[in-house]
GUMITI-415267 format. One record per residue (C-alpha): residue number from 0; residue in one letter; chain; y, x, z. Coordinates in steps of 0.5 Angstrom, whole numbers, always signed. Layout:
<rs>
+-----+------+-----+-------+-------+-------+
: seq : type : mol :     y :     x :     z :
+-----+------+-----+-------+-------+-------+
: NUM :    A :   A :     Y :     X :     Z :
...
+-----+------+-----+-------+-------+-------+
</rs>
This chain:
<rs>
+-----+------+-----+-------+-------+-------+
: seq : type : mol :     y :     x :     z :
+-----+------+-----+-------+-------+-------+
:   0 :    P :   A :  +261 :  +148 :  +194 :
:   1 :    T :   A :  +267 :  +144 :  +192 :
:   2 :    S :   A :  +273 :  +147 :  +196 :
:   3 :    P :   A :  +277 :  +143 :  +201 :
:   4 :    L :   A :  +283 :  +143 :  +197 :
:   5 :    A :   A :  +280 :  +140 :  +192 :
:   6 :    G :   A :  +283 :  +133 :  +189 :
:   7 :    A :   A :  +289 :  +134 :  +194 :
:   8 :    T :   A :  +296 :  +133 :  +192 :
:   9 :    M :   A :  +302 :  +137 :  +193 :
:  10 :    M :   A :  +308 :  +135 :  +198 :
:  11 :    S :   A :  +315 :  +136 :  +195 :
:  12 :    T :   A :  +319 :  +141 :  +199 :
:  13 :    A :   A :  +325 :  +139 :  +203 :
:  14 :    T :   A :  +331 :  +141 :  +199 :
:  15 :    L :   A :  +337 :  +143 :  +205 :
:  16 :    T :   A :  +344 :  +140 :  +204 :
:  17 :    R :   A :  +350 :  +140 :  +208 :
:  18 :    T :   A :  +350 :  +133 :  +208 :
:  19 :    L :   A :  +347 :  +132 :  +216 :
:  20 :    T :   A :  +353 :  +137 :  +218 :
:  21 :    R :   A :  +359 :  +134 :  +215 :
:  22 :    S :   A :  +357 :  +128 :  +217 :
:  23 :    G :   A :  +355 :  +130 :  +224 :
:  24 :    R :   A :  +362 :  +133 :  +224 :
:  25 :    R :   A :  +365 :  +126 :  +222 :
:  26 :    A :   A :  +361 :  +123 :  +227 :
:  27 :    L :   A :  +364 :  +128 :  +233 :
:  28 :    S :   A :  +371 :  +127 :  +230 :
:  29 :    T :   A :  +371 :  +120 :  +232 :
:  30 :    A :   A :  +368 :  +120 :  +239 :
:  31 :    P :   A :  +371 :  +119 :  +245 :
:  32 :    P :   A :  +374 :  +125 :  +250 :
:  33 :    S :   A :  +369 :  +125 :  +254 :
:  34 :    F :   A :  +365 :  +128 :  +249 :
:  35 :    T :   A :  +369 :  +134 :  +247 :
:  36 :    R :   A :  +366 :  +141 :  +248 :
:  37 :    V :   A :  +369 :  +147 :  +250 :
:  38 :    G :   A :  +368 :  +152 :  +246 :
:  39 :    E :   A :  +363 :  +153 :  +240 :
:  40 :    A :   A :  +359 :  +147 :  +238 :
:  41 :    L :   A :  +354 :  +151 :  +234 :
:  42 :    V :   A :  +352 :  +158 :  +235 :
:  43 :    F :   A :  +348 :  +162 :  +230 :
:  44 :    P :   A :  +344 :  +169 :  +232 :
:  45 :    R :   A :  +348 :  +175 :  +230 :
:  46 :    E :   A :  +344 :  +179 :  +224 :
:  47 :    R :   A :  +339 :  +184 :  +226 :
:  48 :    P :   A :  +333 :  +187 :  +223 :
:  49 :    G :   A :  +329 :  +181 :  +221 :
:  50 :    L :   A :  +334 :  +176 :  +221 :
:  51 :    D :   A :  +339 :  +176 :  +215 :
:  52 :    Y :   A :  +341 :  +169 :  +213 :
:  53 :    K :   A :  +342 :  +171 :  +206 :
:  54 :    F :   A :  +335 :  +173 :  +205 :
:  55 :    N :   A :  +332 :  +167 :  +209 :
:  56 :    W :   A :  +336 :  +163 :  +204 :
:  57 :    S :   A :  +333 :  +166 :  +199 :
:  58 :    L :   A :  +326 :  +165 :  +201 :
:  59 :    N :   A :  +327 :  +158 :  +202 :
:  60 :    G :   A :  +329 :  +157 :  +195 :
:  61 :    D :   A :  +321 :  +160 :  +195 :
:  62 :    G :   A :  +319 :  +154 :  +199 :
:  63 :    V :   A :  +318 :  +159 :  +205 :
:  64 :    T :   A :  +324 :  +158 :  +212 :
:  65 :    P :   A :  +322 :  +163 :  +217 :
:  66 :    T :   A :  +322 :  +159 :  +223 :
:  67 :    K :   A :  +321 :  +165 :  +228 :
:  68 :    R :   A :  +327 :  +168 :  +225 :
:  69 :    S :   A :  +323 :  +175 :  +223 :
:  70 :    A :   A :  +323 :  +176 :  +215 :
:  71 :    F :   A :  +323 :  +183 :  +213 :
:  72 :    R :   A :  +326 :  +184 :  +206 :
:  73 :    L :   A :  +322 :  +191 :  +204 :
:  74 :    M :   A :  +324 :  +194 :  +197 :
:  75 :    A :   A :  +318 :  +198 :  +194 :
:  76 :    G :   A :  +319 :  +205 :  +196 :
:  77 :    K :   A :  +324 :  +206 :  +200 :
:  78 :    E :   A :  +320 :  +208 :  +207 :
:  79 :    L :   A :  +326 :  +206 :  +212 :
:  80 :    D :   A :  +325 :  +199 :  +210 :
:  81 :    L :   A :  +317 :  +200 :  +213 :
:  82 :    K :   A :  +319 :  +203 :  +219 :
:  83 :    V :   A :  +325 :  +199 :  +220 :
:  84 :    A :   A :  +319 :  +193 :  +220 :
:  85 :    Q :   A :  +316 :  +198 :  +225 :
:  86 :    L :   A :  +310 :  +198 :  +219 :
:  87 :    P :   A :  +306 :  +205 :  +218 :
:  88 :    V :   A :  +309 :  +210 :  +212 :
:  89 :    G :   A :  +304 :  +214 :  +209 :
:  90 :    N :   A :  +300 :  +216 :  +203 :
:  91 :    V :   A :  +295 :  +209 :  +201 :
:  92 :    K :   A :  +290 :  +209 :  +195 :
:  93 :    K :   A :  +292 :  +205 :  +189 :
:  94 :    T :   A :  +288 :  +198 :  +187 :
:  95 :    K :   A :  +285 :  +196 :  +182 :
:  96 :    A :   A :  +285 :  +189 :  +180 :
:  97 :    A :   A :  +279 :  +184 :  +182 :
:  98 :    A :   A :  +276 :  +181 :  +176 :
:  99 :    A :   A :  +280 :  +175 :  +173 :
: 100 :    S :   A :  +274 :  +170 :  +175 :
: 101 :    K :   A :  +276 :  +171 :  +182 :
: 102 :    M :   A :  +284 :  +169 :  +180 :
: 103 :    P :   A :  +283 :  +162 :  +176 :
: 104 :    E :   A :  +289 :  +160 :  +173 :
: 105 :    A :   A :  +292 :  +152 :  +175 :
: 106 :    G :   A :  +290 :  +147 :  +170 :
: 107 :    T :   A :  +283 :  +151 :  +168 :
: 108 :    P :   A :  +277 :  +149 :  +169 :
: 109 :    A :   A :  +276 :  +154 :  +174 :
: 110 :    L :   A :  +282 :  +151 :  +179 :
: 111 :    S :   A :  +286 :  +144 :  +178 :
: 112 :    F :   A :  +293 :  +143 :  +178 :
: 113 :    D :   A :  +292 :  +138 :  +185 :
: 114 :    A :   A :  +288 :  +144 :  +188 :
: 115 :    F :   A :  +293 :  +149 :  +186 :
: 116 :    D :   A :  +299 :  +144 :  +189 :
: 117 :    M :   A :  +295 :  +144 :  +196 :
: 118 :    A :   A :  +294 :  +151 :  +197 :
: 119 :    L :   A :  +301 :  +153 :  +195 :
: 120 :    Q :   A :  +304 :  +147 :  +200 :
: 121 :    T :   A :  +299 :  +151 :  +205 :
: 122 :    A :   A :  +301 :  +157 :  +204 :
: 123 :    K :   A :  +308 :  +156 :  +205 :
: 124 :    D :   A :  +308 :  +152 :  +211 :
: 125 :    T :   A :  +303 :  +157 :  +214 :
: 126 :    L :   A :  +308 :  +163 :  +213 :
: 127 :    S :   A :  +314 :  +159 :  +215 :
: 128 :    D :   A :  +310 :  +159 :  +222 :
: 129 :    S :   A :  +309 :  +166 :  +222 :
: 130 :    D :   A :  +311 :  +170 :  +227 :
: 131 :    N :   A :  +313 :  +176 :  +222 :
: 132 :    L :   A :  +314 :  +176 :  +216 :
: 133 :    Y :   A :  +314 :  +181 :  +210 :
: 134 :    C :   A :  +316 :  +180 :  +204 :
: 135 :    P :   A :  +316 :  +187 :  +198 :
: 136 :    E :   A :  +319 :  +187 :  +192 :
: 137 :    G :   A :  +320 :  +191 :  +186 :
: 138 :    H :   A :  +318 :  +192 :  +179 :
: 139 :    A :   A :  +311 :  +190 :  +176 :
: 140 :    P :   A :  +308 :  +196 :  +174 :
: 141 :    G :   A :  +310 :  +198 :  +168 :
: 142 :    S :   A :  +315 :  +192 :  +166 :
: 143 :    A :   A :  +322 :  +191 :  +169 :
: 144 :    V :   A :  +319 :  +184 :  +172 :
: 145 :    G :   A :  +321 :  +183 :  +179 :
: 146 :    V :   A :  +316 :  +181 :  +184 :
: 147 :    R :   A :  +316 :  +178 :  +191 :
: 148 :    I :   A :  +310 :  +178 :  +195 :
: 149 :    I :   A :  +311 :  +174 :  +202 :
: 150 :    T :   A :  +306 :  +175 :  +207 :
: 151 :    N :   A :  +304 :  +175 :  +214 :
: 152 :    S :   A :  +299 :  +181 :  +213 :
: 153 :    P :   A :  +302 :  +188 :  +214 :
: 154 :    D :   A :  +297 :  +192 :  +211 :
: 155 :    I :   A :  +299 :  +188 :  +205 :
: 156 :    A :   A :  +306 :  +189 :  +205 :
: 157 :    V :   A :  +305 :  +197 :  +206 :
: 158 :    Q :   A :  +300 :  +197 :  +200 :
: 159 :    A :   A :  +305 :  +193 :  +196 :
: 160 :    C :   A :  +310 :  +197 :  +198 :
: 161 :    T :   A :  +307 :  +205 :  +197 :
: 162 :    S :   A :  +302 :  +204 :  +192 :
: 163 :    F :   A :  +303 :  +198 :  +188 :
: 164 :    L :   A :  +311 :  +195 :  +186 :
: 165 :    E :   A :  +315 :  +200 :  +182 :
: 166 :    R :   A :  +323 :  +201 :  +185 :
: 167 :    M :   A :  +328 :  +196 :  +183 :
: 168 :    P :   A :  +335 :  +196 :  +184 :
: 169 :    K :   A :  +337 :  +193 :  +191 :
: 170 :    R :   A :  +342 :  +186 :  +190 :
: 171 :    D :   A :  +344 :  +180 :  +193 :
: 172 :    P :   A :  +337 :  +176 :  +195 :
: 173 :    A :   A :  +334 :  +172 :  +189 :
: 174 :    S :   A :  +328 :  +169 :  +187 :
: 175 :    Q :   A :  +324 :  +174 :  +182 :
: 176 :    Q :   A :  +320 :  +171 :  +177 :
: 177 :    I :   A :  +313 :  +172 :  +180 :
: 178 :    T :   A :  +313 :  +170 :  +187 :
: 179 :    L :   A :  +307 :  +171 :  +191 :
: 180 :    Y :   A :  +305 :  +167 :  +197 :
: 181 :    V :   A :  +299 :  +171 :  +202 :
: 182 :    V :   A :  +296 :  +169 :  +208 :
: 183 :    S :   A :  +292 :  +173 :  +212 :
: 184 :    S :   A :  +288 :  +169 :  +218 :
: 185 :    A :   A :  +288 :  +163 :  +214 :
: 186 :    A :   A :  +282 :  +159 :  +215 :
: 187 :    D :   A :  +280 :  +157 :  +207 :
: 188 :    E :   A :  +279 :  +162 :  +202 :
: 189 :    F :   A :  +283 :  +162 :  +196 :
: 190 :    A :   A :  +286 :  +165 :  +190 :
: 191 :    G :   A :  +290 :  +162 :  +184 :
: 192 :    Y :   A :  +296 :  +162 :  +180 :
: 193 :    A :   A :  +301 :  +157 :  +176 :
: 194 :    I :   A :  +305 :  +159 :  +171 :
: 195 :    E :   A :  +311 :  +154 :  +169 :
: 196 :    E :   A :  +318 :  +154 :  +165 :
: 197 :    E :   A :  +324 :  +154 :  +169 :
: 198 :    D :   A :  +331 :  +155 :  +166 :
: 199 :    G :   A :  +327 :  +157 :  +160 :
: 200 :    Q :   A :  +324 :  +163 :  +162 :
: 201 :    S :   A :  +316 :  +163 :  +164 :
: 202 :    V :   A :  +315 :  +164 :  +172 :
: 203 :    S :   A :  +309 :  +164 :  +177 :
: 204 :    S :   A :  +307 :  +163 :  +183 :
: 205 :    V :   A :  +301 :  +167 :  +186 :
: 206 :    V :   A :  +296 :  +164 :  +192 :
: 207 :    V :   A :  +292 :  +169 :  +196 :
: 208 :    M :   A :  +290 :  +166 :  +203 :
: 209 :    G :   A :  +284 :  +168 :  +207 :
: 210 :    K :   A :  +281 :  +172 :  +214 :
: 211 :    K :   A :  +283 :  +178 :  +211 :
: 212 :    P :   A :  +286 :  +178 :  +204 :
: 213 :    A :   A :  +285 :  +183 :  +199 :
: 214 :    M :   A :  +290 :  +187 :  +195 :
: 215 :    N :   A :  +286 :  +187 :  +189 :
: 216 :    L :   A :  +287 :  +180 :  +188 :
: 217 :    V :   A :  +294 :  +181 :  +189 :
: 218 :    V :   A :  +294 :  +186 :  +183 :
: 219 :    S :   A :  +290 :  +181 :  +179 :
: 220 :    G :   A :  +296 :  +176 :  +180 :
: 221 :    V :   A :  +300 :  +179 :  +178 :
: 222 :    E :   A :  +297 :  +183 :  +172 :
: 223 :    L :   A :  +295 :  +175 :  +170 :
: 224 :    S :   A :  +302 :  +173 :  +171 :
: 225 :    L :   A :  +304 :  +178 :  +166 :
: 226 :    T :   A :  +299 :  +177 :  +161 :
: 227 :    G :   A :  +301 :  +169 :  +161 :
: 228 :    F :   A :  +308 :  +171 :  +161 :
: 229 :    E :   A :  +307 :  +175 :  +154 :
: 230 :    A :   A :  +303 :  +169 :  +151 :
: 231 :    D :   A :  +308 :  +165 :  +152 :
: 232 :    A :   A :  +313 :  +169 :  +149 :
: 233 :    A :   A :  +309 :  +169 :  +143 :
: 234 :    A :   A :  +308 :  +163 :  +142 :
: 235 :    A :   A :  +315 :  +161 :  +143 :
: 236 :    A :   A :  +316 :  +166 :  +137 :
: 237 :    A :   A :  +311 :  +163 :  +133 :
: 238 :    E :   A :  +315 :  +156 :  +134 :
: 239 :    G :   A :  +321 :  +159 :  +131 :
: 240 :    E :   A :  +319 :  +162 :  +126 :
+-----+------+-----+-------+-------+-------+
</rs>
């Protein structure tokens, strides 16, 4: 049966700017004295576990805005991060990748760009409205390629941190070469990925949605992205010869 996502188009993610803030200040500066407020006009909540403004800004760059102000950055191999997020710590069995046919690439007969774009936007919107976000980060196994997983599934987060991603240095929050959007309790089942070029580098977006998303699809999305990167590099090298 045809996916309900097929044939849809992607809505562009709104770009946040400071224009409204600046224009708002100019408007207030010309307001009559009766509009003057005592104290600060805008107060930001203090940072706490799950509320890190730099990290939230970084997630916004990936198209996800944590509206519930609860997004945990989880570095692979760091049990303390899991404890802070109140997630279980323990040994988790490694998961093998799902068959490549279960994770189609956008632009192939198995998955149109329109269907992927719609699924990607749906995933971003759903994650933005989730009560809690868990965001494992680390290197893809056997490589130096950075991976970020944005999910509302505690199970996926724990498995990714403890038995899949490899440790990488913790730096200021930034988008990674592979970004996965993994949505649990989703009405529609979906899995797919797309590779594009950004600033001269191949980057990948992977979407996995379902009632209970499977870790083997996450593993497959990362592995297929790495294979795609290698193919892109080989093609670029051949063109340069």
